[in-house]
C-alpha positions in Angstrom: -16.0 0.8 -18.2 -12.7 0.8 -20.0 -9.3 0.8 -18.4 -5.6 1.2 -19.6 -4.9 -2.4 -18.3 -4.5 -3.8 -21.9 -2.3 -0.9 -23.1 -0.1 -1.3 -20.1 0.2 -5.0 -20.7 1.1 -4.5 -24.3 3.6 -1.6 -24.0 6.5 -3.6 -22.9 6.1 -5.9 -25.8 6.6 -3.1 -28.4 9.3 -3.8 -30.9 9.2 -0.7 -32.9 7.4 2.7 -33.5 5.3 3.7 -36.4 6.4 6.8 -38.6 4.0 9.8 -38.3 2.7 8.9 -41.8 2.0 5.3 -40.8 0.4 6.5 -37.4 -1.9 8.6 -39.4 -2.8 5.8 -41.8 -3.5 3.5 -38.8 -5.7 6.1 -37.2 -7.5 6.5 -40.5 -8.2 2.8 -40.8 -9.3 2.5 -37.2 -12.2 4.9 -37.1 -15.5 3.7 -35.7 -17.1 3.8 -39.1 -14.4 1.3 -40.5 -14.8 -0.8 -37.4 -18.6 -1.1 -38.1 -18.0 -1.8 -41.8 -15.4 -4.6 -41.0 -17.6 -6.1 -38.4 -20.7 -6.2 -40.6 -18.6 -8.0 -43.2 -17.6 -10.6 -40.8 -21.2 -10.9 -39.6 -22.4 -11.7 -43.1 -20.0 -14.6 -43.5 -20.9 -15.8 -39.9 -24.6 -15.5 -40.5 -24.3 -17.9 -43.4 -22.8 -20.5 -41.2 -25.4 -19.9 -38.5 -28.2 -20.3 -40.9 -26.9 -23.7 -41.9 -26.7 -24.6 -38.2 -30.2 -23.3 -37.5 -31.6 -25.3 -40.5 -30.2 -28.4 -38.8 -31.8 -27.8 -35.4 -35.0 -29.8 -35.9 -33.0 -32.9 -36.8 -30.4 -32.3 -34.0 -33.1 -31.9 -31.4 -34.8 -35.1 -32.6 -31.4 -36.9 -32.3 -30.9 -35.5 -28.8 -34.4 -36.6 -27.8 -34.0 -40.1 -29.2 -30.6 -40.6 -27.3 -32.1 -39.3 -24.1 -35.0 -41.8 -24.5 -32.4 -44.6 -24.9 -30.6 -43.4 -21.8 -33.9 -43.1 -19.7 -35.6 -46.3 -20.8 -33.0 -48.8 -22.4 -29.4 -48.2 -21.3 -27.3 -45.2 -20.2 -24.3 -47.0 -21.4 -25.8 -47.3 -24.9 -26.8 -43.6 -24.7 -23.4 -42.4 -23.9 -21.8 -44.6 -26.6 -24.3 -43.1 -29.1 -23.7 -39.5 -27.9 -20.1 -39.6 -28.0 -20.0 -40.6 -31.7 -21.9 -37.7 -32.8 -19.4 -34.9 -32.9 -21.7 -31.9 -34.0 -24.2 -31.9 -31.1 -24.2 -32.2 -27.3 -26.6 -34.5 -25.5 -27.1 -33.3 -22.0 -26.1 -36.1 -19.5 -24.5 -38.3 -22.0 -22.0 -36.4 -24.1 -18.4 -36.0 -22.8 -18.4 -33.2 -20.3 -22.2 -32.7 -20.3 -22.8 -35.1 -17.4 -23.6 -33.8 -13.9 -20.6 -34.0 -11.6 -21.1 -36.8 -9.1 -22.6 -36.4 -5.5 -20.4 -36.5 -2.5 -18.4 -34.5 -0.1 -16.1 -33.4 -2.8 -18.3 -32.4 -5.8 -15.6 -30.8 -8.0 -14.4 -27.5 -9.0 -16.1 -25.1 -11.4 -14.6 -21.9 -12.9 -17.1 -19.0 -13.6 -15.8 -16.4 -16.1 -17.7 -13.2 -15.5 -19.0 -11.6 -12.5 -22.4 -10.3 -13.6 -25.8 -11.6 -12.3 -25.5 -14.7 -14.6 -22.0 -15.6 -13.3 -22.6 -14.7 -9.6 -25.9 -16.5 -9.8 -24.5 -19.7 -11.1 -21.5 -19.3 -8.5 -24.0 -18.9 -5.6 -26.1 -21.9 -6.6 -22.9 -24.2 -7.0 -21.3 -23.1 -3.8 -24.5 -23.7 -1.7 -24.6 -27.2 -3.0 -21.0 -28.0 -2.1 -18.9 -27.2 -5.2 -15.5 -25.3 -5.1 -16.2 -22.3 -7.2 -13.6 -19.8 -8.7 -15.1 -16.8 -10.1 -13.1 -14.3 -12.4 -14.1 -10.9 -13.0 -12.1 -8.4 -15.2 -13.4 -5.3 -13.4 -12.5 -4.2 -9.9 -15.8 -5.5 -8.5 -18.6 -7.9 -9.3 -21.9 -6.8 -10.8 -21.5 -6.8 -14.4 -23.8 -4.5 -16.2 -25.6 -3.8 -12.9 -23.3 -1.0 -12.1 -23.6 1.8 -9.6 -22.4 5.4 -9.3 -21.5 7.4 -6.1 -22.9 10.9 -6.0 -20.7 12.8 -3.6 -22.0 16.2 -2.2 -22.1 18.1 1.0 -25.8 18.4 1.0 -26.2 14.6 1.8 -24.6 15.1 5.2 -27.2 17.6 6.2 -30.2 15.3 5.3 -31.7 12.3 7.0 -31.5 9.9 4.1 -30.4 6.4 5.0 -28.6 6.0 1.6 -25.7 8.2 2.7 -22.4 6.9 4.0 -20.1 8.6 6.4 -18.2 10.4 3.4 -21.4 11.9 2.1 -21.9 9.6 -0.8 -25.2 8.4 -2.2 -25.0 5.2 -4.2 -27.4 5.0 -7.3 -27.9 2.3 -9.7 -26.8 3.1 -13.2 -28.0 0.7 -15.8 -30.2 -1.8 -13.9 -32.5 0.6 -12.0 -36.0 -1.1 -11.5 -37.9 -4.2 -12.7 -41.5 -5.5 -12.8 -41.6 -8.1 -9.9 -44.6 -9.8 -11.5 -42.4 -10.9 -14.5 -39.0 -11.2 -12.7 -40.1 -14.2 -10.6 -36.8 -15.7 -10.0 -35.0 -12.5 -9.1 -37.8 -11.7 -6.7 -37.4 -15.1 -5.1 -33.6 -14.6 -4.8 -34.1 -11.3 -2.9 -36.6 -12.9 -0.6 -34.1 -15.7 0.1 -31.3 -13.3 0.7 -33.5 -10.9 2.8 -32.9 -7.9 0.6 -35.7 -5.3 0.8 -37.4 -3.7 -2.2 -39.7 -0.8 -2.6 -42.0 0.5 -5.2 -40.3 2.5 -8.1 -42.7 4.9 -9.7 -41.2 5.6 -13.1 -42.3 8.3 -15.5 -40.9 9.0 -19.1 -41.2 12.4 -20.7 -40.5 12.7 -24.5 -39.9 16.0 -26.0 -39.8 16.0 -29.9 -38.2 18.9 -31.7 -38.3 17.3 -35.1 -39.7 19.9 -37.6 -43.4 19.1 -38.3 -43.7 16.7 -35.3 -43.1 19.0 -32.4 -44.7 18.0 -29.1 -44.3 16.2 -25.7 -45.5 13.0 -24.3 -45.7 11.8 -20.6 -45.7 8.1 -21.3 -47.7 7.0 -18.3 -50.6 9.5 -19.1 -53.1 8.1 -21.7 -54.6 11.4 -22.1 -53.8 14.4 -24.4 -53.7 18.1 -23.6 -52.3 21.3 -25.0 -49.5 21.6 -22.6 -47.5 18.4 -21.8 -49.1 15.6 -23.9 -49.5 16.9 -27.4 -47.8 14.0 -29.3 -50.9 11.9 -28.6 -52.7 14.2 -30.9 -49.8 14.7 -33.5 -49.7 11.0 -33.9 -53.3 9.9 -33.0 -53.6 7.5 -35.9 -50.4 5.9 -35.1 -51.1 5.3 -31.5 -54.2 3.5 -32.6 -52.1 1.6 -35.3 -49.8 0.4 -32.5 -52.5 -0.5 -30.3 -53.9 -2.8 -33.0 -50.6 -4.2 -33.8 -49.9 -5.0 -30.1 -53.3 -6.6 -29.7 -52.6 -8.7 -32.9 -49.2 -9.7 -31.6 -50.7 -10.7 -28.2 -53.6 -12.6 -29.5 -51.5 -14.4 -32.1 -48.9 -15.4 -29.6 -51.5 -16.6 -27.1 -53.0 -18.8 -29.9 -49.6 -20.4 -30.7 -48.7 -20.8 -27.0 -52.1 -22.4 -26.2 -52.7 -19.9 -23.6 -56.5 -20.7 -24.0 -55.8 -24.3 -23.0 -57.4 -25.5 -19.8 -54.2 -26.7 -18.2 -52.7 -23.1 -18.6 -55.6 -21.3 -16.9 -53.8 -21.2 -13.5 -50.5 -19.7 -14.9 -49.5 -16.2 -14.1 -48.1 -13.8 -16.7 -44.6 -14.8 -17.8 -41.8 -13.7 -20.1 -41.0 -17.2 -20.8 -44.0 -18.6 -22.5 -43.6 -17.6 -26.1 -42.0 -20.8 -27.0 -44.6 -23.2 -25.2 -47.3 -25.1 -26.8 -46.9 -24.4 -30.5 -45.0 -21.2 -29.9 -41.8 -22.1 -32.0 -44.2 -22.2 -35.0 -45.3 -18.6 -34.3 -44.0 -16.4 -37.2 -43.9 -13.4 -35.0 -40.7 -15.0 -33.4 -38.9 -13.6 -36.5 -41.2 -11.0 -37.9 -40.4 -7.6 -36.4 -42.8 -5.6 -34.5 -42.1 -2.6 -36.8 -43.4 -4.7 -39.8 -46.6 -5.5 -38.0 -47.0 -1.9 -37.0 -46.6 -0.8 -40.6 -49.1 -3.3 -41.8 -51.7 -1.7 -39.6 -51.1 1.6 -41.1 -48.5 3.1 -38.8 -45.8 5.5 -40.1 -42.0 5.6 -40.0 -42.2 9.1 -38.2 -44.0 7.6 -35.3 -41.6 4.8 -35.0 -38.5 7.0 -35.3 -39.9 9.8 -33.1 -41.9 8.1 -30.5 -41.4 4.4 -30.2 -37.6 4.1 -30.8 -36.7 6.9 -28.5 -39.2 5.8 -25.7 -37.6 2.4 -25.5 -34.1 3.4 -26.2 -34.2 4.7 -22.5 -34.7 1.1 -21.4 -32.7 -0.9 -23.8 -29.8 1.5 -24.5 -30.0 0.8 -28.3 -31.3 3.0 -30.9 -32.0 0.4 -33.6 -35.4 -1.4 -32.7 -36.7 -2.2 -36.4 -35.4 -5.8 -35.9 -37.2 -6.1 -32.5 -39.3 -9.3 -32.8 -43.1 -8.8 -32.8 -43.5 -11.6 -30.1 -41.9 -9.4 -27.4 -44.2 -6.4 -28.2 -47.0 -7.4 -25.6 -44.3 -8.1 -22.9 -42.8 -4.5 -23.1 -46.3 -2.9 -23.4 -47.3 -4.6 -20.1 -44.2 -3.2 -18.5 -43.5 0.1 -20.0 -46.6 1.1 -22.0 -47.1 3.5 -24.7 -50.8 3.0 -24.3 -51.1 2.9 -20.6 -54.0 1.2 -18.7 -55.1 1.2 -14.9 -53.3 -2.1 -14.7 -49.9 -0.7 -15.3 -50.1 3.1 -14.7 -51.7 5.7 -12.5 -52.4 9.3 -13.3 -53.9 12.1 -11.0 -53.0 14.8 -8.6 -50.1 14.2 -6.2 -47.8 16.1 -3.8 -45.5 16.5 -6.8 -47.9 17.9 -9.4 -51.6 18.7 -10.0 -51.4 16.3 -12.9 -49.0 13.5 -12.2 -48.5 10.1 -13.8 -46.4 7.0 -13.1 -45.8 3.6 -14.2 -46.9 1.2 -11.4 -45.2 -2.0 -12.5 -41.7 -1.8 -11.1 -39.9 -2.1 -7.8 -36.2 -1.6 -7.0 -33.8 -2.1 -4.0 -34.8 -0.2 -1.0 -31.4 1.1 -0.4 -30.7 1.7 -4.3 -27.1 1.2 -5.2 -26.1 0.0 -1.7 -29.0 -2.7 -2.0 -27.7 -4.0 -5.3 -24.1 -4.2 -4.0 -25.4 -6.1 -1.1 -27.1 -8.6 -3.5 -23.8 -9.3 -5.2 -21.9 -9.5 -2.0 -24.3 -12.2 -0.6 -24.2 -14.0 -3.8 -20.4 -14.7 -3.7 -20.1 -15.7 0.0 -18.2 -19.0 0.0 -16.9 -18.4 -3.5 -13.1 -17.7 -4.4 -13.6 -14.3 -6.2 -10.7 -13.0 -8.3 -11.5 -9.5 -9.3 -9.5 -7.2 -11.6 -8.5 -10.6 -13.3 -9.0 -11.4 -16.9 -8.9 -15.0 -18.2 -6.6 -15.5 -21.0 -7.3 -19.1 -22.0 -9.3 -22.3 -21.0 -7.4 -25.4 -22.2 -9.0 -28.7 -22.4 -6.8 -31.3 -20.9 -6.6 -35.1 -21.9 -8.5 -36.2 -18.9 -11.4 -33.8 -19.7 -10.7 -31.3 -17.2 -9.6 -27.6 -18.0 -6.7 -25.5 -17.1 -7.8 -21.9 -16.6 -5.0 -19.4 -17.2 -5.4 -15.7 -16.1 -3.4 -12.6 -16.8 -1.5 -12.9 -13.6 -0.1 -16.1 -14.8 -2.0 -18.0 -12.2 -3.7 -21.2 -13.2 -6.3 -23.7 -11.8 -7.7 -27.0 -12.9 -11.5 -26.9 -13.2 -13.8 -29.9 -13.8 -16.3 -27.6 -15.6 -16.2 -24.1 -16.8 -19.1 -21.5 -17.2 -18.7 -18.5 -19.5 -20.8 -15.8 -18.2 -19.1 -13.1 -20.3 -19.7 -11.5 -23.8 -19.8 -14.1 -26.6 -16.6 -13.0 -28.5 -14.6 -13.0 -25.2 -15.6 -16.6 -24.6 -14.6 -17.5 -28.2 -11.1 -16.1 -27.8 -10.4 -18.1 -24.5 -11.5 -21.5 -25.6 -8.5 -23.5 -26.6 -9.5 -27.0 -27.7 -9.9 -29.1 -30.7 -13.1 -28.9 -32.9 -14.3 -25.4 -32.1 -16.1 -24.9 -35.5 -19.6 -25.1 -34.0 -18.8 -22.8 -31.0 -17.0 -20.2 -33.3 -19.8 -20.2 -35.7 -22.4 -19.4 -33.1 -20.4 -17.2 -30.8 -19.2 -14.9 -33.6 -22.7 -14.0 -34.9 -24.1 -12.2 -31.7 -24.7 -8.6 -32.3 -24.4 -5.9 -29.6 -25.5 -2.2 -29.9 -22.0 -0.9 -30.0 -21.5 -3.0 -33.2 -23.3 -0.3 -34.9 -22.1 2.9 -33.1 -19.0 1.9 -31.0 -17.7 5.5 -30.4 -21.0 7.5 -30.1 -24.8 7.3 -29.0 -25.9 5.5 -26.1 -22.7 3.4 -25.4 -21.2 6.4 -23.4 -22.7 8.2 -20.4 -21.8 11.4 -18.5 -22.9 11.7 -14.9 -23.4 15.5 -13.9 -25.4 18.1 -12.1 -26.0 20.5 -15.1 -29.7 20.8 -15.4 -29.4 23.1 -18.6 -29.4 20.1 -20.8 -33.2 19.7 -20.1 -35.3 22.2 -22.1 -36.0 25.2 -19.8 -39.8 25.2 -20.4 -40.0 21.7 -18.8 -36.9 21.5 -16.6 -38.6 22.0 -13.1 -41.4 19.8 -14.0 -39.1 16.9 -15.2 -36.6 17.2 -12.4 -39.5 17.1 -9.8 -41.3 14.1 -11.1 -39.7 12.7 -14.3 -37.5 9.5 -14.3 -36.4 9.8 -17.9 -36.1 12.8 -20.2 -36.0 11.8 -23.9 -35.3 14.7 -26.3 -35.6 13.9 -30.1 -33.9 16.3 -32.7 -33.2 16.2 -36.4 -29.5 16.6 -37.1 -28.1 18.5 -40.1 -27.8 15.5 -42.2 -31.7 14.8 -41.4 -30.9 11.8 -39.3 -32.6 11.5 -35.9 -30.7 12.1 -32.6 -32.1 10.5 -29.4 -30.8 12.0 -26.3 -31.5 10.5 -23.0 -31.4 12.0 -19.5 -31.8 9.7 -16.5 -32.9 11.7 -13.4 -31.5 10.0 -10.4 -33.0 12.5 -8.1 -36.1 10.6 -8.8 -34.8 7.2 -9.5 -32.8 6.9 -6.2 -35.3 5.7 -3.5 -34.9 5.7 0.2 -35.9 8.4 2.8 -34.5 11.8 2.0 -33.4 11.3 -1.6 -36.3 11.0 -4.1 -38.6 12.7 -1.4 -36.3 15.9 -1.2 -37.6 19.1 -2.8 -35.6 20.3 -5.7 -33.8 23.2 -3.8 -32.7 20.7 -1.2 -30.7 18.3 -3.3 -28.2 18.4 -6.1 -29.3 17.7 -9.7 -28.4 14.1 -10.4 -28.4 13.4 -14.1 -26.9 10.8 -16.4 -26.8 11.9 -20.0 -26.5 9.9 -23.3 -26.1 11.3 -26.9 -26.5 15.0 -26.5 -28.1 16.9 -29.3 -26.2 19.2 -31.6 -25.2 22.3 -29.8 -25.6 21.1 -26.4 -22.6 21.1 -23.7 -22.4 19.9 -20.2 -20.5 22.5 -17.7 -17.3 20.5 -17.1 -17.3 21.9 -13.5 -20.6 20.0 -12.9 -19.4 16.7 -14.4 -19.3 13.9 -11.7 -18.2 10.9 -13.7 -18.6 8.7 -16.8 -19.6 5.3 -17.9 -19.3 2.9 -20.9 -21.8 0.2 -22.0 -19.8 -1.5 -24.7 -20.6 -5.2 -25.0 -23.4 -4.7 -22.5 -26.6 -4.8 -24.5 -27.3 -7.4 -27.3 -29.6 -6.2 -30.1 -33.1 -7.6 -30.0 -33.1 -9.3 -33.5 -33.9 -12.5 -35.2 -30.3 -13.3 -35.8 -29.5 -13.1 -32.1 -32.5 -15.4 -31.3 -31.2 -17.8 -33.9 -27.7 -17.8 -32.3 -29.3 -18.4 -28.8 -31.5 -21.3 -30.0 -28.5 -22.9 -31.8 -26.2 -22.6 -28.7 -28.0 -25.7 -27.2 -25.8 -27.7 -29.6 -22.7 -26.9 -27.7 -23.8 -26.3 -24.1 -21.9 -28.7 -21.9 -19.7 -29.7 -25.0 -16.4 -30.8 -23.5 -17.6 -29.4 -20.0 -18.0 -25.8 -21.2 -21.2 -24.0 -20.5 -22.5 -20.3 -21.7 -24.7 -18.0 -19.8 -25.3 -14.2 -19.9 -27.8 -11.8 -21.5 -26.8 -12.9 -25.0 -27.7 -16.5 -24.3 -31.4 -15.7 -23.6 -34.2 -14.3 -25.8 -34.1 -11.0 -24.0 -31.9 -8.7 -22.2 -32.9 -8.4 -18.6 -31.7 -9.2 -15.0 -34.2 -12.2 -14.3 -33.3 -13.9 -17.7 -29.6 -13.5 -17.2 -29.8 -14.8 -13.6 -31.9 -17.8 -14.7 -29.3 -18.6 -17.5 -26.7 -19.0 -14.9 -29.1 -21.1 -12.8 -29.5 -23.5 -15.8 -25.8 -24.0 -16.2 -25.4 -24.6 -12.5 -28.2 -27.1 -12.4 -26.6 -29.0 -15.5 -23.5 -29.4 -13.7 -25.3 -30.8 -10.6 -26.7 -28.1 -8.4 -30.3 -28.2 -7.1 -32.8 -25.5 -8.1 -32.8 -23.1 -5.1 -36.5 -22.2 -4.8 -38.6 -25.4 -5.0 -41.5 -23.9 -3.1 -41.8 -21.1 -5.6 -44.0 -22.9 -8.1 -44.4 -20.1 -10.8 -40.7 -19.1 -10.5 -39.9 -22.8 -11.1 -42.0 -22.8 -14.1 -40.0 -20.1 -15.7 -36.7 -22.0 -14.9 -38.0 -24.9 -16.9 -39.5 -22.6 -19.5 -36.1 -20.9 -20.2 -34.4 -24.4 -20.2 -36.7 -25.4 -23.0 -35.3 -22.5 -25.1 -31.6 -22.8 -24.0 -31.6 -26.7 -23.9 -28.9 -26.8 -21.2 -30.2 -29.9 -19.6 -33.0 -32.6 -20.3 
């Protein structure tokens, strides 16, 4: 979240005071709308540079492969000589700063900027291989986007739940709540290695549309329609069929280009990282949006705006999904389906409802927020962790090492630096000659808050006011729903997507999710309340902010991610985080940190996990961190 640290730091530097008129003018110019307008103008200029860089990628990759061939089969000295005379690209293992640090008792010092899962994963992998690691985190604790929230209530002291501490607090996960273990192979292997227990997390999305002409409801995990709770499947029957055909086309097209039909791939398990394998980079669905394919199969804008976007906004915390590449469609349908199958969902009678339904693909930490905090605590054992500390600059020294200076005027000398933070933050810290390539790539990454920095899904309210849920469905949702999505039409005819996360259901462990409604407080997290709605201030428990947390799923961001290989390791600087990967998920971010640590010299930590190791190398094929 935000703090007043920057304001307090700047306050003593003030040299004057604006007049009331100038203050009003400054306020007028600094509105969210003006911010978005200026940001998009800068993006247009940056994208022209990025497009030129991306067009050079095939030639650059060919040059890298040639130099690597020379190094492997002719002479490493010749390869280094060649690599260091080509200023516009980095050749892993041969360019200056891109070589693994030498083996030995003293392996070197690595600075990691950012304490999310990417940074902590990289730090853990380096520390266990003998590197001295200093990790900087601007917030008071590590965990990055995987935040937690403490629900404090006297009720918890009277229950037998294992998630309650001595002060009556239940710790819930906030933005990273569950994951499909089948696809998160490396994160699953990490938890197994750290002895962190998991449990099934049955999720169930409930969507309530109040848009005139398209009123109805939808339980996402139930494929059937009825006259009470699942009417949108009838309202949009043709669109659900069009989406099914579009998803099938995207899946078969992707399988064709990725050579999924080839004999040598028959033993592979399902993976998020195979879209580029085989001939996958030639797949046009890498850049063609899923929306375009859906419309080509006869789908309507109304279904996309009222069903698809609201349904997945709850997962991605972005409400602009038209650029979403079609190649990812089969992956999200397998995890959080709109057309559920017995492989990824269940519906039937349960102790919660006569007609219940849940997604069966996900698991979570057995002890919820306490579990995820335990993971981060174990990852940074043996690491010099400096929380509540922003890095101001990373200076390249003449000997190739780096001086890392933080806001407390402390400095260290590091052999390598890993940026595990938002792209723009990394760009502002780098102080070295020849930063054109880095600036061109880092400045083009688009986050959700670039489009609506002050509203929408960037801001959350934690509270116990159940009145925000439609009274007709309130008890049913609070009993068994994990997410309540209400779609309304505003006065200006635009669509508002309101999200309610029900942590009375999403917090596992004995005595929390299993308690009856009248035995526990309401635990809701709200985003983007509809017009006329208000949360009782007496029931507000806290707030949250998701700025710079969620890169958009767009072809431009994928282009930036692919181009980043040209400067991974350049002058000893590496980049990992959600924006460096083709998606935005815990497993991808973790793996991006693993790749940077491996390029510096650390060994892959799970050699016996064959399928996880395949994903490790598949992501490296996309990121190009090492050869």
